[in-house]
C-alpha positions, 0 to 999 in steps of 0.5 A: 500499499501506498500511502501518502500526503496530499494538501487540499486540491493536489492531485494524484494521478493513478495510469494515464486515465484517474486523476484524485484532488482532494477536494475538502478535509474536514475533521475525520473525514476528506473529500475526494473528487475523482475523474476518471473514463466513462467505462471506470466503474467508481465504487465506494469499498463498502457498495462494491463488496455488497454487489459482489455478495450480492453477484456470488448469491445470485450465481450460487443460486442459478439464478431465474429461468426464462422460457425460450423465444424461438425468433425463427418463426415469427414474420 
């Protein structure tokens, strides 16, 4: 893990496409601005973990079985 000290309005660069800016520091909270391409998903870690858990549960349950659609006979 890389640990850095930054001040308000200072930035971090991750690769060529992701920039993180320190927006505000208030008490024990830090506001970050994240600039990333639209195809890069950015989540809070607790939300990411919840999504991963739901995906595992859905995969384990086999999901919903939908009837097949026979499009060869449609006009």
